[in-house]
C-alpha positions in Angstrom: 0.0 0.2 -0.3 3.1 2.2 1.0 4.5 1.7 -2.5 0.9 2.9 -4.6 0.7 5.9 -2.3 4.5 6.6 -3.6 4.5 5.7 -7.1 1.0 7.7 -7.3 2.7 10.7 -5.6 5.5 10.1 -8.3 3.9 10.4 -10.8 1.7 13.6 -10.6 4.8 15.1 -9.0 4.0 15.5 -6.1 6.8 16.0 -3.5 8.2 18.2 -0.2 10.4 17.5 2.9 8.2 17.7 6.8 10.1 18.0 9.9 9.3 16.7 13.0 10.0 18.0 15.9 9.3 15.7 18.7 9.8 15.7 22.9 7.9 12.8 23.9 8.3 12.9 27.4 6.2 16.5 27.5 3.7 14.5 25.4 4.4 17.0 22.4 5.6 17.5 17.9 4.7 19.9 16.0 5.1 18.3 12.4 6.2 21.7 9.5 5.8 20.9 6.0 8.4 22.6 3.3 8.5 23.2 -0.2 6.0 21.3 -1.2 5.0 20.8 -5.3 3.3 21.6 -6.9 3.9 25.3 -5.2 -0.5 25.0 -5.9 0.0 22.0 -3.8 0.7 23.6 0.0 -3.1 23.5 2.2 -3.7 20.1 0.2 -1.8 18.7 1.4 -1.3 20.5 5.4 -5.6 19.5 5.5 -4.4 16.3 3.8 -2.0 16.2 7.0 -4.2 17.2 9.5 -7.4 14.3 8.5 -4.8 11.3 8.4 -3.8 12.2 11.9 -7.4 13.0 13.1 -7.5 9.1 11.9 -4.8 7.5 13.3 -6.4 9.5 16.6 -9.5 8.6 16.8 -8.8 4.6 15.6 -7.4 5.1 18.8 -10.1 7.0 21.1 -8.3 9.6 21.6 -10.6 12.4 21.4 -9.6 15.0 18.7 -10.1 18.7 18.6 -8.5 20.8 14.7 -8.2 24.6 14.8 -7.4 24.8 11.4 -6.4 28.7 10.3 -9.5 30.4 8.2 -12.0 27.7 9.0 -13.4 29.6 12.2 -16.7 27.7 13.7 -19.3 30.1 13.5 -21.3 28.7 15.8 -18.3 29.1 18.6 
């Protein structure tokens, strides 16, 4: 499955970097995407990573709260 995703990404020309900064003892991590290609795909990549992380966390029985800049909930 991993190889299929990687091959599809190669075919459509996506690439970039993901930097992960973590301190497991503090239960902390952050992720930075950079040099995403094609250049206009950065927001889509970011949302996709958030969705994948959210899915993983929920599958581990964690409550997930997301804040996405520019998409504030009008009910808050």
